C-alpha positions in Angstrom: -0.5 4.6 26.9 -4.6 6.1 27.2 -4.6 8.4 24.0 -8.0 9.1 24.3 -8.0 12.5 24.6 -5.6 13.1 21.8 -7.9 10.9 19.0 -11.2 12.9 19.5 -12.5 15.2 17.0 -14.2 18.3 18.4 -17.4 20.2 16.6 -16.5 23.7 17.1 -18.8 26.7 16.3 -18.7 29.5 13.9 -17.1 32.9 14.3 -14.1 34.4 16.5 -10.4 34.1 16.0 -8.7 30.5 16.1 -6.7 29.9 19.4 -4.2 27.7 17.5 -2.8 29.3 14.2 -0.8 26.8 12.4 2.6 25.7 13.9 5.8 25.9 15.9 8.7 27.7 14.5 10.2 26.3 11.5 7.2 25.2 9.4 4.6 28.2 8.9 6.0 30.8 10.9 2.9 31.2 13.0 2.5 29.5 16.9 0.0 27.9 18.6 -2.0 28.9 22.3 0.2 29.1 24.7 -1.0 27.5 28.4 1.4 29.0 31.0 4.4 29.1 28.4 3.8 25.5 27.1 2.3 24.8 23.8 -1.1 23.4 24.6 -2.1 19.9 23.7 -4.5 20.2 20.3 -7.2 18.9 22.3 -7.4 22.0 25.0 -7.7 24.4 21.4 -10.8 23.6 20.8 -11.9 26.1 24.3 -13.9 29.0 22.8 -14.8 29.5 19.1 -12.2 28.7 16.0 -12.7 30.0 12.3 -11.5 27.5 9.5 -8.4 27.6 8.5 -8.8 24.9 5.7 -12.0 23.7 3.6 -12.9 20.6 1.6 -15.6 21.3 -1.1 -17.1 18.6 -3.3 -20.2 18.4 -5.2 -21.4 14.7 -4.1 -24.1 14.7 -6.7 -21.2 13.9 -9.2 -21.3 10.5 -10.8 -17.6 10.1 -9.9 -14.9 7.5 -11.2 -15.0 3.9 -9.9 -12.5 3.2 -7.0 -11.1 -0.1 -7.8 -10.9 -1.9 -4.7 -7.4 -3.9 -5.8 -6.0 -0.3 -4.5 -5.8 -2.0 -1.2 -3.6 -4.8 -1.8 -0.7 -6.5 -0.7 2.7 -8.0 -1.8 5.0 -11.1 0.2 8.3 -12.0 -0.8 10.5 -14.6 -0.2 12.8 -12.3 1.8 13.9 -12.5 5.7 10.7 -13.4 7.7 8.0 -12.3 5.4 7.3 -16.0 4.2 9.3 -18.8 7.0 8.4 -17.3 10.2 5.8 -14.8 8.9 3.1 -16.3 7.3 4.4 -19.9 7.2 5.8 -21.8 10.7 5.0 -25.4 10.9 5.5 -26.6 14.3 4.4 -23.4 15.6 1.7 -23.6 18.1 0.0 -20.5 16.5 -0.1 -22.4 13.0 -2.3 -25.5 11.7 -1.4 -28.5 10.6 -0.7 -26.9 6.9 1.9 -24.4 9.0 -0.3 -21.1 8.5 -0.2 -18.8 11.4 -4.0 -18.5 12.4 -3.3 -15.1 13.9 -2.0 -14.0 11.0 -5.1 -15.3 8.6 -7.0 -13.9 11.2 -5.5 -10.0 11.3 -5.3 -10.1 7.3 -9.2 -11.1 6.9 -9.8 -8.3 9.3 -7.7 -5.8 6.9 -9.7 -7.6 4.0 -6.9 -7.0 1.1 -8.4 -8.0 -1.8 -5.4 -9.3 -3.4 -1.6 -10.3 -2.5 1.3 -10.7 -5.1 3.5 -12.9 -5.0 6.5 -14.6 -4.9 8.6 -11.2 -5.3 10.2 -8.8 -5.9 13.8 -9.7 -6.8 13.5 -12.9 -5.8 11.2 -13.8 -8.4 13.8 -13.1 -10.7 15.5 -16.0 -10.2 12.9 -18.4 -8.9 12.2 -21.8 -10.5 8.3 -22.7 -9.9 8.6 -26.2 -10.8 11.1 -27.1 -7.9 8.4 -25.6 -5.3 5.6 -28.0 -6.0 4.5 -31.5 -5.4 5.7 -34.0 -2.6 9.4 -33.6 -3.1 11.0 -29.9 -3.2 14.3 -29.5 -4.1 15.9 -26.3 -1.8 17.6 -23.8 -4.2 20.2 -20.9 -3.5 18.2 -17.7 -3.2 20.5 -15.8 -5.6 18.6 -12.1 -4.9 18.7 -12.5 -1.1 21.8 -14.9 -0.9 20.4 -17.8 1.4 19.0 -21.1 1.0 15.1 -21.3 0.0 13.7 -24.5 1.4 11.0 -24.5 -0.8 8.5 -25.9 1.4 6.1 -23.0 0.6 5.2 -22.7 -3.2 2.6 -22.3 -6.0 -0.1 -24.2 -4.1 0.8 -23.3 -0.7 0.3 -19.8 -1.7 -2.9 -19.7 -3.3 -4.3 -21.8 -0.1 -3.2 -19.2 1.7 -4.6 -16.4 -0.2 -8.0 -18.2 -0.1 -7.7 -18.7 3.3 -7.4 -14.6 3.7 -10.1 -13.8 0.9 -7.6 -12.6 -1.4 -6.9 -13.3 -5.2 -3.4 -14.6 -6.0 -1.2 -12.8 -7.9 1.9 -14.3 -9.3 5.3 -12.4 -10.4 6.9 -15.0 -13.1 10.7 -15.3 -13.7 11.7 -12.7 -16.2 15.3 -12.6 -15.3 16.8 -16.2 -15.6 13.3 -17.9 -16.5 11.9 -18.1 -20.3 8.6 -17.4 -22.1 7.8 -21.1 -21.8 8.7 -21.5 -17.8 6.1 -19.0 -17.8 3.4 -20.3 -20.0 4.1 -23.7 -18.2 3.1 -22.2 -14.9 0.1 -20.7 -15.9 -1.0 -24.1 -17.4 0.1 -25.6 -14.0 -2.4 -23.2 -12.3 -5.6 -22.5 -15.2 -5.9 -25.4 -17.4 -8.2 -28.0 -16.0 -6.6 -31.4 -18.0 -5.3 -30.3 -20.9 -1.3 -31.0 -20.7 1.7 -32.2 -18.8 1.6 -29.3 -16.3 -2.3 -29.4 -15.8 -2.2 -33.3 -15.1 1.1 -32.5 -12.8 -0.9 -29.9 -10.6 -3.8 -33.0 -10.6 -1.0 -35.3 -9.4 0.0 -33.0 -6.9 -3.8 -33.3 -5.1 -5.7 -30.4 -7.0 -7.6 -31.9 -9.9 -9.4 -28.6 -10.4 -7.7 -25.4 -11.8 -6.1 -23.0 -9.2 -8.0 -20.0 -11.5 -5.0 -17.5 -11.2 -6.4 -14.5 -13.2 -3.3 -11.8 -12.5 0.1 -12.6 -13.6 3.7 -10.1 -14.2 5.8 -10.5 -16.8 8.7 -10.5 -14.4 9.7 -7.5 -11.8 11.8 -4.4 -12.0 14.1 -5.8 -15.1 15.2 -2.5 -15.7 17.0 -2.6 -12.9 20.8 -3.3 -12.6 20.3 -5.0 -9.3 17.8 -7.5 -11.0 18.8 -11.2 -12.3 18.6 -11.2 -15.7 18.2 -7.5 -16.2 17.0 -6.4 -19.6 18.0 -3.4 -21.8 15.3 -1.2 -23.5 16.5 -2.8 -26.7 15.8 -5.9 -25.0 12.4 -5.6 -22.9 9.7 -4.9 -25.3 10.4 -8.4 -27.6 11.0 -10.6 -24.5 7.3 -9.4 -23.0 5.6 -9.4 -26.0 6.7 -13.5 -26.5 6.0 -13.8 -22.8 2.8 -12.5 -23.4 1.7 -14.7 -26.4 2.8 -18.1 -24.7 1.1 -17.0 -21.7 -2.2 -15.6 -23.3 -2.2 -18.5 -25.4 -2.4 -21.0 -22.7 -5.1 -19.1 -20.8 -6.6 -16.0 -22.9 -8.6 -15.0 -19.7 -5.5 -14.0 -17.4 -4.7 -10.4 -17.1 -1.1 -9.3 -17.5 1.9 -6.7 -16.5 5.0 -5.7 -17.1 7.2 -3.9 -15.3 7.8 -0.1 -16.2 9.1 3.0 -15.2 7.4 6.5 -15.1 10.3 7.6 -17.7 9.8 7.7 -21.4 12.8 6.1 -22.6 11.9 2.9 -21.3 8.4 2.5 -20.6 7.4 4.1 -24.3 9.1 1.5 -26.3 7.9 -1.4 -24.2 4.1 -0.1 -24.9 4.8 0.6 -28.3 5.7 -3.2 -29.2 3.9 -5.1 -26.4 1.1 -2.4 -25.3 -1.7 -4.3 -27.0 -1.2 -7.5 -25.2 -0.8 -6.1 -21.9 -3.6 -4.8 -19.1 -1.4 -2.9 -16.5 1.6 -1.3 -16.5 3.8 -2.0 -13.5 5.5 0.9 -11.2 7.6 1.0 -8.0 8.3 3.6 -5.5 10.0 3.6 -2.0 10.6 6.9 -0.8 12.9 6.9 2.4 16.0 5.4 0.4 17.0 2.8 3.4 18.5 0.2 0.8 22.0 0.1 2.4 21.9 2.6 5.6 19.1 2.3 7.7 19.6 5.9 8.5 15.6 6.2 9.0 14.0 9.7 8.1 12.2 11.6 10.7 8.4 12.4 10.2 8.7 16.0 8.4 11.2 14.9 6.1 9.1 11.9 5.3 5.9 13.8 5.2 7.3 15.9 2.6 7.8 13.3 0.2 3.5 12.7 0.4 2.9 13.9 -3.1 5.8 12.3 -4.9 3.6 9.1 -5.6 1.2 10.9 -7.3 3.7 12.9 -9.5 5.0 9.4 -10.4 1.4 8.2 -11.4 0.6 11.6 -13.7 4.3 11.1 -15.3 3.0 7.5 -15.9 -0.4 8.9 -17.4 1.5 10.8 -19.8 3.3 8.2 -21.7 0.3 6.1 -21.8 -1.4 8.8 -23.4 1.2 9.1 -25.7 1.2 5.5 -26.4 -2.3 6.1 -27.5 -3.0 3.5 -24.2 -4.3 5.8 -22.2 -7.8 4.3 -20.3 -7.1 0.6 -22.1 -3.8 -0.3 -20.2 -4.0 0.7 -16.5 -1.5 1.2 -13.9 -0.7 -1.1 -11.0 1.2 0.6 -8.4 2.4 -3.2 -7.2 5.0 -2.3 -4.9 4.9 0.7 -2.4 5.9 2.0 0.5 7.4 4.5 2.3 10.4 3.1 3.9 12.6 1.2 1.1 13.8 -2.2 2.7 17.1 -2.3 4.5 19.2 -5.4 3.2 23.0 -3.9 2.3 25.4 -6.3 0.9 23.0 -7.2 -2.6 25.9 -6.9 -4.7 28.5 -8.6 -2.9 29.0 -12.7 -1.7 27.1 -14.4 0.9 27.7 -13.1 4.4 25.7 -14.5 7.3 25.5 -11.3 9.1 23.5 -10.1 6.5 20.5 -11.3 8.2 21.5 -9.7 11.0 21.2 -6.4 9.3 18.0 -7.3 8.0 16.5 -7.5 11.2 16.5 -3.5 11.5 13.4 -3.7 8.9 11.7 -5.2 11.9 12.6 -2.6 14.7 8.5 -1.4 15.4 9.6 1.8 16.6 10.4 2.9 12.8 6.6 2.5 11.9 4.7 5.8 13.2 2.4 8.4 12.4 4.6 9.3 9.5 4.1 5.8 7.9 0.5 6.1 8.6 -0.3 9.1 7.0 2.3 8.6 4.1 0.3 5.8 3.4 -3.0 7.6 3.7 -1.6 10.0 1.5 -0.5 7.3 -1.0 -4.2 5.8 -1.0 -5.8 9.4 -1.3 -3.6 9.5 -4.9 -4.7 6.4 -6.0 -8.5 7.3 -5.5 -7.8 10.7 -7.5 -6.4 9.0 -10.1 -8.7 6.4 -10.1 -9.3 6.5 -13.6 -6.2 5.2 -14.2 -4.6 3.3 -11.1 -6.1 -0.1 -11.1 -4.2 -1.6 -8.4 -1.3 -0.9 -5.4 0.2 -3.5 -3.4 1.5 -2.2 -0.3 5.3 -3.9 -0.1 5.1 -6.2 1.8 2.2 -7.1 4.1 3.9 -9.2 7.0 7.3 -7.9 8.6 9.8 -6.0 7.0 8.2 -2.5 6.7 4.8 -4.3 6.6 1.4 -3.4 8.4 1.9 -6.7 10.7 4.8 -7.5 12.5 5.3 -11.4 13.1 7.1 -12.8 16.1 6.9 -16.0 17.5 4.3 -15.4 20.7 2.1 -13.0 18.3 1.3 -10.0 15.9 1.7 -6.6 16.1 -0.6 -4.2 14.1 1.2 -1.3 13.3 0.3 2.3 11.9 0.1 1.5 8.5 -2.4 -1.6 9.1 -5.2 0.7 10.7 -4.7 3.1 7.9 -5.4 0.2 5.4 -8.3 -1.6 7.1 -10.5 1.7 7.7 -9.5 2.7 4.1 -11.1 -0.4 3.1 -13.8 -0.2 5.2 -15.1 3.4 4.9 -14.2 4.4 1.5 -16.8 4.2 -1.2 -17.0 3.2 -4.5 -16.9 6.4 -6.5 -14.2 9.2 -6.2 -15.4 12.8 -6.6 -13.8 15.5 -7.7 -12.8 18.2 -4.6 -11.3 21.4 -4.1 -9.0 21.2 -1.2 -7.8 24.5 0.6 -5.1 24.7 3.4 -2.0 26.2 4.1 1.4 25.1 3.1 3.9 23.2 5.3 7.2 24.7 5.1 10.5 22.4 5.5 13.9 23.4 4.4 12.9 25.4 1.4 10.4 22.9 0.1 6.6 23.0 1.0 3.7 21.0 0.7 -0.2 21.2 1.2 -0.6 20.9 5.1 -4.2 18.7 4.5 -4.5 16.0 1.7 -7.9 14.5 1.0 -9.8 12.3 -1.3 -13.8 12.0 -1.1 -15.7 9.2 -2.3 -19.4 8.6 -2.5 -21.7 5.0 -2.8 -23.2 4.1 -6.3 -26.6 5.4 -5.3 -25.3 8.6 -3.6 -26.8 8.0 -0.2 -23.2 7.4 1.6 -20.1 9.5 1.2 -16.7 9.3 3.1 -14.2 12.0 3.2 -10.5 10.9 3.7 -8.1 13.7 5.1 -4.5 13.7 6.3 -3.4 16.6 8.5 0.1 16.4 7.6 1.1 19.0 10.2 3.3 17.6 12.9 1.8 19.4 15.8 -0.9 21.6 14.9 -4.6 20.9 14.8 -6.7 22.3 11.8 -10.0 23.9 11.8 -11.3 22.6 8.8 -14.8 23.5 7.4 -16.4 21.2 4.9 -18.9 22.1 2.2 -20.6 19.3 0.7 -23.3 19.7 -2.1 -25.7 17.8 -3.8 -25.9 15.7 -0.7 -29.2 14.8 0.5 -29.8 15.8 4.6 -27.1 13.9 6.6 -29.0 11.8 9.2 -25.5 10.2 10.4 -21.9 11.3 10.6 -19.3 9.5 12.2 -15.2 10.2 12.1 -12.8 7.7 12.5 -9.8 8.8 13.4 -6.2 7.7 13.9 -3.4 9.9 15.3 -1.7 9.3 18.4 -0.1 11.2 21.5 3.2 12.3 19.2 3.9 12.1 15.3 7.1 9.3 16.5 3.9 7.4 18.5 4.3 3.5 17.4 2.6 -0.2 18.3 5.2 -2.6 19.8 4.6 -6.0 21.6 4.4 -4.5 24.9 2.7 -1.5 23.9 0.2 -2.6 20.9 -2.4 -0.3 21.1 -1.0 2.9 21.9 -1.9 4.2 18.0 -5.2 2.7 17.3 -8.6 4.3 15.4 -11.3 5.8 17.0 -14.7 6.2 16.0 -16.8 8.9 17.3 -20.5 10.6 16.3 -20.6 14.2 14.8 -23.0 16.5 15.4 -23.0 18.1 12.1 -20.9 19.2 9.4 -22.2 23.1 9.6 -19.6 23.9 11.7 -15.4 23.5 11.2 -14.1 20.1 12.7 -10.8 20.0 14.5 -8.9 17.7 12.9 -5.9 16.3 14.9 -2.0 16.7 14.0 -0.6 14.1 12.4 -3.7 12.3 11.8 -5.7 10.4 9.3 -9.6 11.2 9.5 -12.3 9.4 7.5 -15.6 11.0 7.9 -18.8 9.1 6.8 -22.1 10.5 6.3 -25.3 8.7 5.9 -28.6 10.5 4.2 
């Protein structure tokens, strides 16, 4: 389907009344332009002059706050077809001699993810890494997902794969059925050159040089009853402390994470006991709760949840402040997605039908502009809170709810793939405070800002990028930009990801239904019409 007219950004002139107010009935109470009794597509509403209905103001001379590129990170778990049949498929004509899918590597290089977290997730809490290194692998029953894992993809394969896509490896250790000693042995295997049993074991496995893995998490969601080896509030702080000590005694240069909640009762005792040994607290969030029943929420219900991640971040900052660790211990939002993974039956006996039910995660029609707009709003939140948020990992990167769908014959780049790619490419190194004025989008007694934005600039101030999400399902919004402190604009471009409807998606037969388009803008002196259900990044250069 050709959607070029739906992906245009239109320059408008000042003066006159807007031909398109805000929305269809049930959202903002006003109506759009009618053509022959039918709501006009947004691209037709630019006929005639229009006044701005939203404003974005920023001082681009401000120094700003550094934005850590690690917020564009990803995550991969031994779940369903993420590893086996996803990134790793020995014998496939699309794989190399190691079993790595080459089309996946190429796509992830394009997305340019800076870091990938592995092996879980819930899987990590019963994973024993020593069974998955060397020539003789021991298959293991995966207690989290109730299948047998052949252990043919282990530590060395993961690190080699990360190097292929240009990402840092981030290892999540077993704080469930594992021990602090097992964790520190893993650090030794990866990072010591020749001291100790496990560094020599790595060399015997064909890797004489250390892997140099910098990022390590002490467990995953150990606060949850669903997690193997879950800990109580009383147990967790000391377990983290002792694990951190053994890992740092092995390699003082590593960066350490511990699972936390945006909840004072869990996280404050952790920080008081072990905070001085940590670099990050890890928080997680999924906002369409589909774990047990795959009743996918529609666009508007999803988009109304777009502000929840930032609230979670702010609550965590408040706890760090109370612990007097604000600024020293950072936040890693190292699992996030709009939609929770569908995995019914986790707390029940093994059942082969579970994998069939998990197939529902791979239905491409689920991943629409709701996912794209939510994800862009999430990244905007991380940029705005860049002083505190130093990492985020979309969960997962492959299959399930991920931005890249992998099947035996190829790949599909979902809407979220394009969001991650354009943010990584176009946003700049420093976040600048911005004032965003727009109407409220109303739904079922709740409301949310119609526009969401984050403004970034380069270190030298010669380039800036304004990332804007128009959350409205069907109304284009004329937006005026007031950007102080910037030299004369020599070039302005707009990269837009939208679609012919809020429910537009990419699939095997229509892989390019939703793709970004870049257009040159004449200037930013006049309002710019932002398409409905869209993500737009305007880049200006002096």
